[in-house]
C-alpha positions in Angstrom: -0.1 0.1 0.1 3.0 2.3 0.6 3.4 2.9 -3.7 3.4 6.2 -4.5 0.5 6.2 -6.4 -1.4 4.8 -3.5 -0.4 7.3 -1.7 -1.2 10.3 -4.2 -4.6 8.6 -4.6 -5.2 9.0 -0.9 -4.1 12.4 -0.5 -6.1 13.9 -3.6 -9.8 11.8 -2.2 -8.8 13.2 1.4 -11.0 16.5 1.3 -13.0 16.2 -2.1 -14.5 12.6 -3.9 -12.6 12.2 -7.3 -13.2 10.1 -10.0 -10.8 7.3 -11.2 -10.7 9.3 -14.4 -9.7 12.3 -12.6 -7.4 10.4 -10.3 -5.5 8.8 -13.5 -5.3 12.2 -15.0 -3.9 14.2 -12.4 -1.3 11.5 -11.7 -0.4 10.4 -15.3 -1.7 6.9 -14.1 -3.1 4.5 -17.0 -6.8 4.3 -16.2 -7.0 0.6 -16.0 -4.2 1.0 -13.5 -6.0 3.5 -11.7 -8.9 1.4 -11.4 -6.6 -1.5 -10.0 -5.4 0.8 -7.0 -9.0 1.8 -6.8 -9.9 -1.4 -6.0 -6.7 -2.4 -4.0 -7.0 0.3 -1.7 -11.2 -0.5 -1.1 -10.3 -4.0 -0.1 -7.4 -2.4 2.7 -10.5 -0.5 3.8 -8.7 2.7 3.0 -10.9 4.5 0.3 -14.3 4.1 -0.4 -17.5 4.8 -3.3 -18.8 8.1 -1.7 -21.4 7.7 -4.4 -21.8 8.6 -8.4 -22.6 11.8 -10.8 -23.9 12.1 -13.9 -21.6 13.5 -16.9 -23.1 16.4 -19.2 -24.3 13.3 -21.7 -26.1 11.7 -19.2 -23.2 8.9 -18.6 -23.0 8.0 -14.4 -19.6 7.6 -12.8 -18.2 6.8 -9.5 -16.2 8.8 -7.1 -14.0 7.6 -4.2 -13.2 9.2 -1.1 -10.3 8.3 1.4 -11.5 6.8 4.7 -8.3 8.2 6.6 -8.4 11.0 9.1 -5.2 10.8 9.9 -1.9 9.2 10.3 0.8 9.3 13.1 4.1 7.5 13.5 6.4 7.4 16.7 10.0 5.6 16.1 10.9 5.0 19.9 13.4 2.8 21.8 13.3 0.1 18.5 9.8 0.0 18.1 7.8 1.7 15.4 4.2 2.5 15.7 1.6 3.7 13.3 -1.6 5.0 14.0 -4.2 5.5 11.5 -7.2 7.7 12.6 -10.1 6.6 10.2 -13.2 9.0 9.6 -15.3 6.4 9.8 -14.2 4.4 12.7 -14.6 5.2 16.0 -11.3 3.3 17.1 -8.0 4.1 15.4 -5.9 1.2 14.1 -2.4 1.1 15.4 0.6 -1.6 14.4 3.6 -2.2 16.5 6.8 -3.3 14.8 10.1 -4.1 16.6 12.7 -2.7 15.0 15.8 -4.7 14.4 19.1 -3.2 15.6 21.4 -3.4 12.6 24.6 -4.5 13.8 27.9 -2.9 12.3 30.0 -4.7 9.7 32.9 -7.2 11.0 30.4 -8.0 14.2 28.6 -11.5 14.5 
């Protein structure tokens, strides 16, 4: 989920719902790839279809909005904590990763 396109899509849709075509144009992503990214983000619960809108010629298209309210990263004493506050979830998601201390070269 940490690729640049995913990050761009989440950032661009955090304040305003956007269509796949709009996101693809904004970040120069092929439209098929943009839809694939939206499916991945939706499956992870990070983005959702907010509704649909009509084009001038009466065709309907979906718009998507990020569900992320904020992300906080804290590194302390060898432990990385990531807290994700979701817009529509009461309890934040918290991920904790203990980081191994790398040994200097030459030491075993």
